[in-house]
C-alpha positions in Angstrom: 0.0 0.0 0.0 1.4 3.4 -1.1 1.2 6.8 0.6 0.4 9.7 -1.8 3.6 11.1 -3.4 5.7 8.1 -2.4 7.2 7.0 -5.8 9.8 4.7 -4.3 9.9 2.0 -1.6 12.2 4.2 0.5 9.9 7.2 0.2 7.0 5.1 1.2 8.9 3.9 4.3 9.6 7.6 5.2 5.9 8.5 4.9 4.9 5.5 7.0 7.3 6.6 9.7 6.0 10.2 9.6 2.4 8.9 10.0 3.4 6.7 12.9 5.3 9.4 14.8 2.8 12.3 14.4 1.6 13.5 17.8 -2.1 13.7 17.0 -4.4 10.7 16.4 -7.5 11.2 14.3 -9.2 9.9 11.2 -10.3 12.7 8.8 -12.5 12.2 5.7 -14.1 14.4 3.1 -15.5 11.6 0.9 -16.7 8.1 1.2 -16.0 5.2 1.8 -14.4 5.5 5.2 -14.2 1.9 6.1 -14.6 -1.6 4.6 -15.5 -4.9 6.2 -13.4 -4.6 9.4 -10.9 -1.9 8.8 -10.8 1.9 8.4 -9.5 3.3 5.2 -6.7 5.9 5.0 -5.0 7.8 2.2 -2.9 4.8 1.1 -3.9 2.7 -1.9 -2.5 -0.1 -4.1 -0.3 0.5 -7.2 1.4 -1.6 -9.9 5.1 -2.4 -9.7 7.4 -3.9 -12.2 10.7 -5.6 -11.2 13.4 -7.0 -13.4 14.2 -10.6 -12.5 17.8 -9.9 -11.6 19.7 -9.9 -8.3 19.4 -6.6 -6.4 16.8 -5.2 -8.8 14.3 -2.7 -7.2 10.6 -2.7 -7.9 9.4 0.3 -10.0 5.9 1.9 -9.6 4.6 2.3 -13.1 1.6 4.3 -12.0 3.6 6.8 -9.9 3.2 10.4 -11.2 0.3 9.6 -13.5 -2.9 11.7 -13.5 -4.9 8.5 -12.9 -3.0 7.6 -9.8 -3.3 11.1 -8.4 -7.1 11.1 -9.0 -8.9 11.2 -5.6 -11.2 8.4 -6.8 -8.5 6.0 -7.9 -8.5 2.6 -6.2 -8.1 -1.1 -6.9 -10.8 -3.6 -5.9 -11.7 -3.1 -2.3 -12.4 -6.4 -0.6 -12.7 -8.0 2.8 -8.9 -8.5 3.0 -7.9 -5.1 1.6 -7.3 -3.7 -1.8 -5.9 -5.4 -4.9 -5.3 -4.6 -8.5 -5.8 -7.5 -10.9 -3.4 -7.3 -13.9 -2.0 -9.1 -16.9 1.0 -8.6 -19.2 0.1 -7.9 -22.9 1.4 -10.7 -25.2 4.3 -8.7 -26.4 5.4 -7.8 -22.8 5.4 -4.1 -23.5 2.4 -3.1 -21.4 0.0 -4.2 -18.6 -3.7 -4.4 -18.6 -5.2 -3.8 -15.2 -8.5 -3.2 -13.4 -9.2 -0.2 -11.3 -11.7 2.6 -10.6 -11.4 6.3 -10.9 -14.7 7.0 -9.2 -14.4 5.6 -5.7 -15.7 8.9 -4.3 -19.1 8.2 -5.8 -19.5 5.4 -3.2 -22.6 6.8 -1.5 -24.7 7.6 -4.5 -23.5 5.3 -7.3 -22.3 1.8 -8.0 -18.5 2.1 -8.2 -17.3 0.3 -11.3 -13.9 -1.1 -12.1 -12.6 -0.4 -15.6 -9.8 -2.0 -17.6 -6.8 0.2 -18.3 -3.6 -0.1 -20.4 -0.3 1.2 -19.3 3.2 0.8 -20.8 5.6 -1.0 -18.5 8.1 1.9 -19.0 5.5 4.3 -17.6 3.2 6.9 -19.1 -0.4 7.8 -18.6 -2.8 4.8 -18.5 -5.4 4.6 -21.2 -9.0 3.5 -20.4 -10.1 0.5 -22.4 -13.6 -0.2 -21.3 -16.8 1.9 -21.2 -18.3 3.0 -17.9 -21.4 0.8 -18.1 -20.2 -2.4 -16.4 -17.8 -3.7 -13.8 -14.7 -5.4 -15.2 -12.0 -7.5 -13.6 -9.6 -10.4 -13.9 -8.0 -9.6 -17.3 -6.1 -12.4 -19.0 -5.0 -13.1 -22.5 -5.4 -16.2 -24.7 -2.4 -18.4 -25.1 -1.9 -17.3 -28.7 -2.1 -13.7 -27.7 -4.9 -12.9 -30.1 -7.7 -12.3 -27.5 -8.2 -10.5 -24.3 -10.7 -11.9 -21.8 -12.1 -10.4 -18.6 -15.0 -10.7 -16.3 -17.9 -8.3 -16.8 -20.9 -7.5 -14.5 -23.5 -5.2 -16.1 -24.5 -2.0 -14.3 -28.2 -1.1 -14.4 -31.1 -0.4 -12.1 -31.2 -4.0 -10.9 -30.0 -5.0 -7.5 -28.0 -7.9 -8.9 -26.5 -9.0 -12.2 -24.8 -12.2 -13.1 -21.1 -12.1 -14.0 -20.1 -12.8 -17.6 -16.8 -13.4 -19.3 -16.2 -11.1 -22.3 -13.7 -11.2 -25.1 -12.0 -8.7 -27.4 -9.7 -9.4 -30.4 -6.2 -8.2 -29.6 -4.5 -5.9 -30.6 -7.2 -4.8 -33.1 -8.6 -1.4 -32.1 -6.1 -0.7 -29.4 -4.7 2.7 -29.3 -5.9 6.1 -28.2 -9.6 5.0 -28.3 -11.2 2.6 -25.9 -12.4 -0.9 -26.7 -15.8 -1.5 -28.0 -18.1 -3.6 -25.6 -16.7 -7.1 -25.5 -18.5 -10.1 -26.8 -20.0 -12.2 -24.0 -18.5 -15.7 -24.3 -19.4 -17.3 -20.9 -22.2 -16.8 -18.4 -25.4 -14.8 -18.9 -28.9 -14.5 -17.5 -29.0 -18.3 -16.7 -25.9 -18.5 -14.6 -23.1 -16.4 -13.2 -19.4 -17.2 -13.8 -17.4 -18.0 -10.7 -13.9 -19.4 -11.1 -12.9 -19.8 -14.8 -10.0 -21.0 -16.9 -9.0 -21.2 -20.5 -8.5 -24.7 -21.8 -4.9 -25.9 -22.7 -5.6 -25.5 -26.4 -7.3 -22.2 -26.0 -10.5 -23.3 -27.7 -12.7 -23.5 -24.7 -13.5 -21.8 -21.4 -14.2 -23.9 -18.3 -16.1 -22.2 -15.5 -17.8 -22.9 -12.2 -21.3 -21.6 -11.6 -23.8 -21.9 -8.8 -26.7 -24.0 -9.9 -29.7 -25.1 -7.7 -27.7 -25.8 -4.6 -24.5 -27.1 -6.2 -21.5 -25.5 -7.9 -21.2 -27.2 -11.2 -18.6 -27.2 -14.0 -19.5 -25.8 -17.5 -17.7 -25.5 -20.8 -18.3 -23.0 -23.5 -16.4 -22.2 -26.8 -13.7 -19.6 -26.2 -15.1 -17.6 -29.1 -18.6 -17.7 -27.7 -21.5 -20.1 -28.0 -23.8 -22.2 -25.9 -22.4 -23.6 -22.7 -23.0 -27.1 -21.4 -22.4 -28.8 -18.1 -19.4 -31.2 -18.0 -21.0 -34.4 -16.6 -24.1 -34.2 -14.5 -23.3 -33.3 -10.9 -26.0 -34.8 -8.6 -24.3 -34.2 -5.2 -21.6 -31.9 -3.8 -19.9 -29.0 -5.4 -16.7 -28.2 -7.3 -14.1 -25.6 -6.4 -10.5 -24.5 -7.1 -10.8 -24.9 -10.8 -7.6 -25.1 -12.9 -7.3 -26.2 -16.6 -3.8 -26.8 -17.9 -2.8 -28.8 -21.0 -5.5 -31.5 -21.4 -6.1 -31.8 -17.7 -8.8 -30.2 -15.5 -8.2 -30.1 -11.8 -10.7 -29.1 -9.2 -11.7 -29.9 -5.6 -14.9 -31.7 -4.9 -16.8 -31.7 -1.6 -20.2 -32.3 -0.2 -21.9 -31.6 3.2 -20.6 -35.0 4.3 -17.2 -35.0 2.5 -14.6 -32.3 3.1 -12.8 -31.0 -0.1 -10.3 -33.2 -1.8 -8.3 -32.5 -4.9 -9.2 -34.4 -8.1 -9.1 -34.6 -11.8 -12.1 -34.2 -14.1 -12.5 -36.0 -17.4 -13.4 -33.2 -19.9 -15.7 -35.5 -21.8 -17.5 -37.6 -19.3 -17.2 -35.2 -16.3 -16.0 -37.9 -14.1 -14.1 -36.6 -11.1 -11.2 -38.9 -9.8 -9.8 -38.1 -6.4 -6.1 -37.4 -6.2 -6.0 -36.8 -2.5 -7.7 -38.5 0.5 -6.7 -36.3 3.4 -10.0 -36.7 5.2 -11.2 -40.2 4.3 -10.4 -41.9 7.6 -12.0 -39.2 9.7 -15.1 -38.9 7.5 -15.7 -42.6 7.9 -16.0 -42.3 11.7 -18.6 -39.5 11.6 -22.3 -40.2 12.0 -23.9 -38.0 9.3 -26.0 -38.4 6.2 -26.0 -36.6 2.8 -28.4 -33.7 2.4 -31.8 -34.3 1.1 -33.4 -31.8 -1.2 -36.9 -30.8 -2.3 -38.8 -28.2 -4.4 -42.2 -26.6 -3.9 -44.2 -23.8 -5.5 -44.7 -20.9 -3.3 -47.9 -18.9 -2.8 -46.4 -16.4 -5.2 -45.9 -19.0 -7.9 -42.1 -19.3 -7.6 -40.3 -22.6 -7.6 -38.3 -22.8 -4.3 -35.5 -25.2 -3.5 -34.6 -26.5 0.0 -32.1 -28.8 1.6 -32.7 -30.7 4.8 -29.9 -32.2 7.0 -30.8 -35.0 9.4 -29.3 -35.4 13.0 -27.0 -38.2 14.0 -28.5 -41.6 14.7 -31.6 -40.5 12.8 -34.7 -42.6 13.3 -37.5 -41.9 10.9 -40.1 -43.3 13.3 -39.5 -40.4 15.7 -40.2 -36.7 15.6 -37.5 -34.0 15.7 -37.7 -30.3 16.2 -37.1 -28.2 13.0 -34.3 -25.6 12.9 -34.9 -23.2 10.0 -31.4 -22.0 9.0 -31.4 -18.8 6.8 -28.5 -17.9 4.6 -26.9 -14.5 4.2 -26.7 -12.4 1.1 -29.4 -12.2 0.1 -27.5 -12.9 -3.2 -26.1 -16.2 -2.0 -27.1 -19.9 -2.0 -27.2 -22.8 0.3 -24.6 -25.3 -1.1 -24.0 -29.0 -0.7 -20.6 -28.5 0.9 -18.8 -28.2 4.2 -19.4 -24.8 5.8 -17.6 -23.9 9.0 -19.4 -20.8 10.3 -22.9 -22.3 10.1 -22.3 -26.0 9.7 -25.5 -27.9 9.1 -24.5 -31.0 10.9 -22.8 -29.3 13.9 -26.0 -27.3 14.5 -28.2 -30.3 14.0 -26.1 -32.6 16.2 -28.3 -31.7 19.2 -31.2 -33.4 17.6 -32.6 -31.1 14.9 -33.8 -31.5 11.4 -32.1 -28.6 9.7 -34.0 -26.8 6.9 -32.0 -24.6 4.4 -34.1 -22.7 1.9 -33.1 -20.6 -1.1 -35.7 -17.9 -0.9 -36.4 -15.2 -3.5 -33.2 -13.2 -4.0 -30.9 -16.2 -3.8 -28.4 -16.9 -6.5 -28.1 -20.1 -8.6 -31.6 -20.0 -10.1 -31.2 -17.5 -12.8 -30.7 -13.7 -12.8 -34.4 -12.8 -12.6 -34.9 -14.9 -9.4 -32.1 -13.0 -7.7 -33.3 -9.6 -8.9 -36.9 -10.3 -7.7 -36.0 -9.2 -4.2 -36.1 -5.6 -5.4 -38.8 -3.6 -3.7 -39.5 -6.5 -1.3 -36.4 -6.8 0.8 -37.8 -8.9 3.7 -41.5 -9.8 3.5 -41.3 -11.9 0.3 -38.2 -13.9 1.3 -39.6 -14.4 4.8 -42.8 -15.8 3.3 -40.7 -18.3 1.2 -38.9 -19.4 4.4 -42.1 -19.9 6.3 -43.8 -21.8 3.5 -40.7 -24.0 3.1 -41.1 -24.9 6.8 -44.8 -25.7 6.1 -43.8 -27.9 3.2 -41.2 -29.8 5.2 -43.7 -30.5 7.9 -46.2 -31.7 5.4 -43.7 -33.9 3.5 -41.7 -35.4 6.4 -43.5 -37.1 9.2 -40.4 -37.0 11.4 -40.6 -33.2 11.7 -42.4 -31.9 14.8 -44.6 -29.0 13.8 -44.9 -28.0 17.5 -41.2 -27.4 17.9 -39.7 -24.9 15.4 -36.8 -22.5 15.8 -35.0 -20.3 13.3 -31.8 -18.3 12.8 -29.3 -16.9 10.5 -26.4 -14.4 10.0 -26.0 -11.2 7.9 -29.1 -11.1 5.6 -30.1 -14.3 7.4 -30.0 -12.2 10.6 -32.1 -9.5 8.8 -34.8 -12.2 8.1 -34.5 -13.5 11.7 -35.3 -10.0 13.0 -38.2 -9.7 10.5 -39.5 -13.1 11.7 -39.3 -11.8 15.3 -41.8 -9.0 14.5 -44.1 -10.8 12.0 -44.7 -14.4 13.4 -44.8 -16.3 16.6 -44.4 -19.8 15.0 -40.8 -20.1 16.2 -40.1 -20.9 19.8 -36.7 -19.2 19.6 -34.6 -17.2 17.2 -30.9 -16.6 16.6 -29.8 -13.3 14.9 -26.1 -12.8 14.2 -25.1 -9.6 12.4 -28.7 -8.8 11.5 -30.1 -5.4 10.6 -32.8 -3.9 12.8 -33.5 -0.5 11.3 -33.2 -0.2 7.5 -32.4 3.5 7.8 -29.6 3.2 10.4 -28.1 0.2 8.6 -28.1 2.2 5.3 -26.3 5.1 7.1 -23.7 3.1 9.0 -22.8 0.1 6.7 -19.8 0.1 4.5 -22.2 -0.7 1.6 -25.2 1.6 1.2 -26.0 2.3 -2.5 -27.1 -1.3 -3.2 -29.6 -0.9 -0.3 -31.1 2.1 -2.1 -31.5 0.1 -5.2 -33.2 -2.7 -3.3 -35.6 -0.3 -1.7 -36.6 1.6 -4.9 -33.5 3.5 -5.9 -34.0 6.5 -3.6 -32.8 7.4 -0.1 -35.2 7.1 2.9 -36.4 10.7 2.7 -37.3 10.5 -1.0 -38.9 7.0 -1.0 -39.9 6.2 2.5 -42.6 3.6 2.1 -40.4 0.5 1.8 -37.8 1.9 4.3 -40.6 2.2 6.8 -42.9 -0.7 6.0 -40.2 -3.4 5.9 -38.0 -2.1 8.8 -38.3 -4.5 11.8 -37.8 -1.6 14.2 -41.1 -0.1 13.1 -42.9 -3.3 14.3 -41.1 -3.6 17.7 -44.5 -3.8 19.5 -44.9 -7.3 18.0 -41.8 -8.7 19.7 -42.6 -11.8 21.7 -40.2 -14.6 20.6 -37.0 -15.1 22.6 -34.0 -14.0 20.6 -30.2 -14.7 20.9 -28.5 -11.6 19.5 -24.9 -11.9 18.4 -22.5 -9.4 16.7 -18.8 -8.8 16.1 -17.5 -5.5 17.4 -15.4 -5.1 14.3 -18.3 -5.7 11.9 -18.6 -2.7 9.5 -20.9 -4.6 7.0 -23.8 -4.8 9.5 -22.4 -2.5 12.3 -23.0 -3.2 15.9 -25.5 -0.5 16.3 -28.1 -2.8 14.7 -27.6 -5.4 17.4 -27.7 -2.9 20.2 -30.9 -1.3 18.8 -32.5 -4.7 18.5 -31.3 -5.7 22.0 -32.7 -2.5 23.5 -36.1 -3.1 21.8 -36.2 -6.7 23.1 -35.4 -5.5 26.6 -37.9 -2.7 26.4 -40.6 -5.1 25.4 -39.6 -7.5 28.2 -38.8 -10.3 25.7 -36.4 -13.0 26.9 -33.1 -12.3 25.1 -29.4 -12.7 25.3 -26.7 -10.5 23.8 -23.3 -11.8 22.8 -20.7 -9.3 21.5 -17.4 -10.5 20.0 -14.8 -7.8 20.6 -12.2 -9.2 18.1 -14.5 -10.6 15.4 -15.8 -8.9 12.3 -18.9 -10.0 10.2 -17.8 -13.6 10.7 -16.8 -15.5 13.8 -13.4 -16.9 12.8 -11.5 -17.6 16.0 -11.7 -21.3 16.7 -12.5 -21.0 20.4 -15.0 -18.2 19.7 -16.7 -20.5 17.2 -16.8 -23.3 19.7 -18.4 -20.9 22.2 -20.9 -19.7 19.6 -22.1 -23.2 18.7 -22.5 -24.1 22.4 -24.4 -20.8 23.1 -26.8 -21.4 20.2 -27.4 -25.0 21.4 -28.1 -23.9 25.0 -30.4 -21.2 23.8 -32.5 -23.5 21.6 -32.6 -26.2 24.3 -33.8 -23.7 26.8 -36.9 -22.8 24.7 -37.6 -26.1 23.0 -37.3 -28.6 25.8 -36.8 -26.7 29.0 -33.7 -26.1 31.0 -31.5 -29.2 31.3 -33.8 -31.3 29.0 -32.1 -32.9 26.0 -33.5 -32.3 22.6 -34.3 -35.7 21.3 -36.7 -37.1 18.7 -40.0 -38.0 20.5 -42.0 -41.1 19.6 -44.7 -40.4 17.1 
């Protein structure tokens, strides 16, 4: 990370020392954003360096002194772990194509977009290659050097758009003028591109995409055309895709099989394990593969759900139902091992776990994800409740009289909404959940997407949704006991949400417990903190399902 005006590594060290030794201590801002994820931003940002592969060679900042780098809105991609600039050498080695924005200061009132830029490795002013109508990233060139590829996510009035891969001929049209819009060669309205790789012969693109609860592998011609799934994945999910030569390597995992490295046959799609790190331990665990089902909601939407069964499951007994709600909302429950909200670990106390992909989830086409616009909580909550009804109707081993629910992030948002709109659940868990739509908008590190979800205007211009679907406005309806949890370093759903919710619960004399994690952000990552979290959730649910000290076990039908 580079301080302004520091063109060399030594100058940057001097600037760092001056900042460290100054006598005053304050953060001062004139534009947004001011913080991301779990850290405050300062005036440093990423740059591009070139270094000759020779002993003693020094790195050279090829953006130093450029107008682009001096622009107040210049930044690389801001993510949970900091800032990065994705880049690729041009085939002739003379220049670098990279992704960055020059409009970061529009953060509070626009969708900040990354563009592709071209800069000579010897220096000079970068040239913008892509139009400002989409978000671009991950540039890479074909092996023959005749095409440039990059990811592209359209920018429009929707709350979500799938990511595509686009292609340009190279070097045709390169010069003072920008590139024309690239041809979409992978992804589209049906599926969003995740990890992707060019085939060894350069004739195809392999990519992973979320699809109905699984992450599947697809192939499409590198020049564009229809994509097709490689094989037919019926369980688990792929990850870590790499395609080199004639080989395709990827991990595969499921909810009962931790990830292992393997090779995929590009014709049949058969995955062959190359590692077996976890086989012995997995064989000793008492767990079952996820089951899945579909139903049609009262709004006519096809809704997908998984259920996970407890250890020593006995279909002749009845078990309480734990409705687990994923975050996002642009996310999807996946047949894999998850560590922060592990289905089997939560269900080990004797629950049937229900995981539903409500309206707004990914993996079911772009329109399904976009359908959350203007209905941020009520519609998805209805999907979740109707999925619980469907599970009770389908599975005789589910006890309709004993239901609990919980989630984190947007799952926490929905848990808070359930707290003020239904009494069907005996207890709720809300981690990092928003309570007041307006205060969440004003304090979160991401706010403009919330405006788009709620109609494209701030609260004072379009107040109906902000008011009608804000749990705080319905606090008089609070009755269900709630465990409230939040990380003190969470800037995505800041702690004020949890404190406001907690205050309302206490004011309404609703049984509640507040757990604050001083060193955690949006996620609980410390191993011992995670252990304490799982035990606290278990104790809370036991308390309201079976009474203090009573084990939660399946009861005879």
